[in-house]
Each structure stands twice: as structure tokens, then as C-alpha cells.
matplotlib code that plots the C-alpha trace (Angstrom):
import matplotlib.pyplot as plt

x = [-6.9, -9.3, -10.5, -14.2, -16.2, -17.0, -20.7, -20.3, -19.5, -22.3, -20.9, -20.3, -16.8, -16.2, -12.6, -11.0, -7.4, -7.7, -8.6, -6.4, -2.9, 0.1, 3.3, 6.7, 7.6, 10.5, 11.2, 7.7, 4.6, 1.7, -1.7, -4.0, -7.3, -9.3, -7.9, -9.1, -10.1, -12.7, -14.1, -14.4, -11.3, -12.6, -10.1, -7.9, -7.2, -3.8, -2.7, 0.9, 2.9, 6.3, 9.3, 11.1, 12.7, 10.3, 8.9, 8.6, 10.8, 9.4, 6.9, 4.0, 0.8, -0.1, -3.9, -4.8, -5.0, -3.7, -5.0, -3.2, -5.0, -2.6, -3.9, -0.8, 2.5, 3.6, 4.5, 6.1, 4.4, 6.0, 3.8, 4.7, 7.9, 6.1, 6.4, 3.5, 3.5, 0.7, 0.1, -2.6, -6.0, -4.5, -5.4, -3.5, -5.2, -2.6, -4.1, -2.8, 0.0, 1.6, 5.1, 4.9, 6.6, 6.5, 8.6, 7.8, 9.2, 8.0, 9.4, 6.7, 3.4, 0.4, -1.6, -4.1, -3.7, -6.6, -5.7, -8.1, -8.0, -6.4, -2.9, -1.2, -2.1, -1.1, 2.2, 2.8, 2.4, 4.7, 7.3, 7.5, 8.8, 11.2, 12.4, 15.6, 13.4, 11.2, 11.3, 10.5, 7.6, 6.2, 6.2, 4.1, 1.5, 1.3, 3.8, 6.9, 9.8, 11.1, 13.5, 14.9, 12.9, 12.8, 14.9, 13.2]
y = [-16.7, -14.4, -11.4, -11.1, -9.0, -5.4, -6.3, -8.4, -5.5, -5.3, -2.9, 0.8, 2.1, 5.8, 6.7, 10.1, 11.3, 10.9, 7.2, 6.3, 4.8, 6.4, 4.4, 5.2, 2.9, 3.2, 6.6, 8.2, 8.3, 6.0, 7.0, 4.0, 5.7, 2.4, -1.0, -4.4, -4.9, -2.1, -3.6, -7.2, -8.0, -6.7, -3.8, -1.1, 2.5, 4.1, 7.7, 8.6, 11.7, 10.7, 12.7, 12.1, 8.7, 7.2, 3.9, 0.2, -2.7, -4.7, -7.2, -9.5, -9.6, -13.3, -12.9, -9.2, -6.5, -3.0, 0.3, 3.6, 6.9, 9.8, 13.0, 15.3, 14.9, 12.0, 8.3, 5.9, 2.5, -0.6, -3.7, -6.8, -5.1, -2.1, 1.4, 3.9, 7.5, 8.3, 12.0, 13.7, 12.3, 9.0, 5.6, 2.3, -1.0, -3.8, -7.3, -9.9, -12.1, -9.4, -8.1, -4.4, -1.4, 2.4, 5.4, 9.1, 11.0, 14.5, 16.6, 15.0, 13.1, 12.4, 9.2, 6.8, 3.0, 0.6, -2.9, -5.7, -7.7, -6.7, -8.0, -4.8, -2.6, -5.3, -5.7, -1.9, -2.0, -4.9, -3.7, -0.3, -2.0, -4.3, -2.8, -4.9, -8.0, -6.6, -9.7, -12.1, -9.8, -9.3, -13.1, -13.6, -11.2, -12.7, -10.4, -11.6, -9.2, -9.8, -6.9, -3.6, -0.4, 1.5, 4.7, 8.0]
z = [0.9, -0.9, 1.2, 1.9, -0.4, 0.6, 0.2, 3.3, 5.6, 8.2, 10.8, 10.0, 10.6, 11.1, 11.8, 12.5, 12.7, 16.5, 16.1, 13.1, 13.5, 11.8, 11.3, 9.9, 7.0, 4.5, 5.8, 5.5, 7.5, 6.5, 7.8, 8.2, 7.4, 7.5, 8.4, 7.4, 11.1, 10.6, 7.4, 8.4, 6.5, 3.2, 2.6, 4.1, 3.0, 3.6, 2.9, 2.3, 1.4, 0.0, -1.1, -4.4, -4.4, -1.9, -3.1, -2.5, -3.3, -6.2, -4.7, -5.3, -3.1, -3.3, -2.8, -2.5, -5.2, -4.6, -6.0, -6.0, -6.3, -6.8, -5.2, -5.7, -7.5, -9.7, -9.2, -11.6, -11.2, -12.6, -13.1, -15.0, -16.1, -17.7, -16.5, -16.2, -15.0, -12.7, -12.0, -9.9, -10.6, -11.9, -10.5, -10.9, -10.2, -9.6, -9.5, -7.0, -8.2, -10.4, -9.6, -9.0, -7.3, -7.4, -6.8, -6.3, -9.3, -8.4, -5.5, -3.4, -3.9, -1.8, -2.6, -1.3, -1.5, -1.3, -0.2, -0.5, 2.8, 6.1, 5.5, 4.2, 7.1, 9.5, 7.6, 7.9, 11.6, 12.1, 9.6, 11.2, 14.4, 12.6, 9.2, 9.3, 8.8, 5.9, 3.7, 6.5, 7.8, 4.3, 3.7, 6.8, 5.4, 1.9, 0.2, -1.6, -2.2, -5.7, -6.4, -5.3, -5.3, -8.6, -8.9, -9.6]

ax = plt.figure().add_subplot(projection="3d")
ax.plot(x, y, z, "-o")
ax.set_aspect("equal")
plt.show()
């Protein structure tokens, strides 16, 4: 299912740290700055600070693209089997259907992710409560795990 276009958002959404949800995922805190529920399903924005070695398993989002914006530190982003270094000020746009993953290679990194559609933020909330069932939970949210996390 293709997420709605951001041009279809009709209701303003103003969130603050007091109204935003924070979840623990893969050993780090993920701050849900804007969820798909606040954008009519168009997109979600998540902020994370990760320590060296923090990253995701290799995975594929079936129908939603994902964009990383690195604010501080450095990530190694792997997409379609190719590795790219992304330092502060870098952005990585990862289309739906492409296998990808990332790992923090600096001592720490702070980055935003933009997810088209509401599925990823919902996945984070559910997975934070059941990390032992990560693959099963991911599949329910349109994400297929296809390999282990990359090493720093």
C-alpha cells in the first residue's frame, strides 16, 4: 500500500517533547517527533542518538521509502550491497523495496529518519515491547529482515 501524499495533509500537527513518545529500540532511545497518525498517514519523523555499533539489521521496507539526515557523527549506510559513509550534514534517501541497513561508525551519532507512511513508528512502538519477536513484528508492518546488522 502506497502512503498518502504529504500534500493531502489537512490538519496541522504541532508536537512538543511533552507530547512526543520515546521508545527503547535495539538498545537506544528513539524519539517519535511526528508520527504517521499526526500526518494522516503520510510520514513520520524519528530522532535517534546512537553509540558506535548501533544499527539496524539489513531489511527491506516493502512500500515505504526511508530517508536519513545525519546531524552529528557518522553512519555507514548499506543499500543494494553498496556501502556509503554519511557524516554530519549528509542525507541518504533509500527507496522502498531496496535492501538496506546502517551502523554508527563514530563514537556516537545523532540523526533524523523520515519514513513515508505510518508503519515504521508503529513498528517501533510494538517492537520496543517485544524485541524477541522482531522479525514477526517487522513483517506485520511491511518490513522484511534480510540479514544481520552491519559491523562498524
